[in-house]
N, C-alpha and C positions, 0 to 999 in steps of 0.2 A: 504494500500500500504506500503510495506516495502522498505526501502532504507538504504544504508550504508553512514554514515556521512563521509565527507572528512577529519575530524579531529579525532585524537585518544585522549583519555582522558589525556595523558601526554604532548601532544603538547601545545604550547601557545594558549590561547583562541583567536578565530577569532575576538572578540570585540576589541582587541588591548590593553587589560589590562596588558599583559605580564605574567599573572597568568596561571597556567595549566588549560586547558579546564575543567577538572573534578572538579576543585575548584572554578570555576567562573560561567560559563553559562551552565553547564550541571547538571541537577537535578539527584538525587540519582537513579531515575528510568530509567535513560539513555535518557530522553527527553531534548533536548536543550531548553533553555529559554532565554529571553531577560531581562537584568537587568533594573530595573526602575531607571531613573536618580534621583539624589538628587533634591528635589523641592525647596530648599532654594535658593532664588535668590542670585547670586554672587555679591558682592560689594554693593556700595551705590544705592539708589533709582535712576532709570534712567529717570523718568519723561517723558517717552515715552509710547504711546499707539498704538498698532497695531489695525487698524480698524476692522479686522476680529476676533480679540481675545475676547472671552467671559469674560476674566478678565481684559479687557482694563481699567476698572474703577480704578484698582490699580495703574495705571500710572507707572508700573514697568516692562514694556515689553522690550525685547531685540529688537534691530533695525532689526534683522533678525528673521524670523519665525523659532522657535526652536522645536515646536511640543511637548513641555514637559507636557502639561496638560492631565490629566487622562480622563476627560469627554469631548467627542467631541461635537461640535456645533449641529450636527444632533440629538444626544441624548437629549440635552437640548431643542431643538425645539419640540421633541416628548413629553417631559414632559409638556411643554406648560405653566408652572407656573414660575414666577420669583423665583429664588433660592437665598438663603442668605448663605454666607460663613462666618464662624467664626472659631477661633482657628488656623488661618494661622500662621505658625511659625515666619513669619517676621512682623506680626502685634502685637500691644499691646493687652493684654488680654481684652476681651469684645468688640473689634472692629468688627463690622458687615459690610460685603460688599454685596451689592445687584447686 
């Protein structure tokens, strides 16, 4: 199915960045994409855990669900094995999270 985008490459990007669409969320092949947000948690440790968050053990959840995680709970449930996370940018080297 072909369709015409409502934005031209020179117009401000619809993501709200203020950058021209062609320099922000439009790939060189003309396909729009969504930018991945920065995964570094802002500010100090929150000491909050969202019950539905698979990274709740970090105790660094926002009080609102922000949906910033790359791997969904349904994918983790299909894998079925406990995963271990290391190398997180906000953790000290060598820290492993289960």
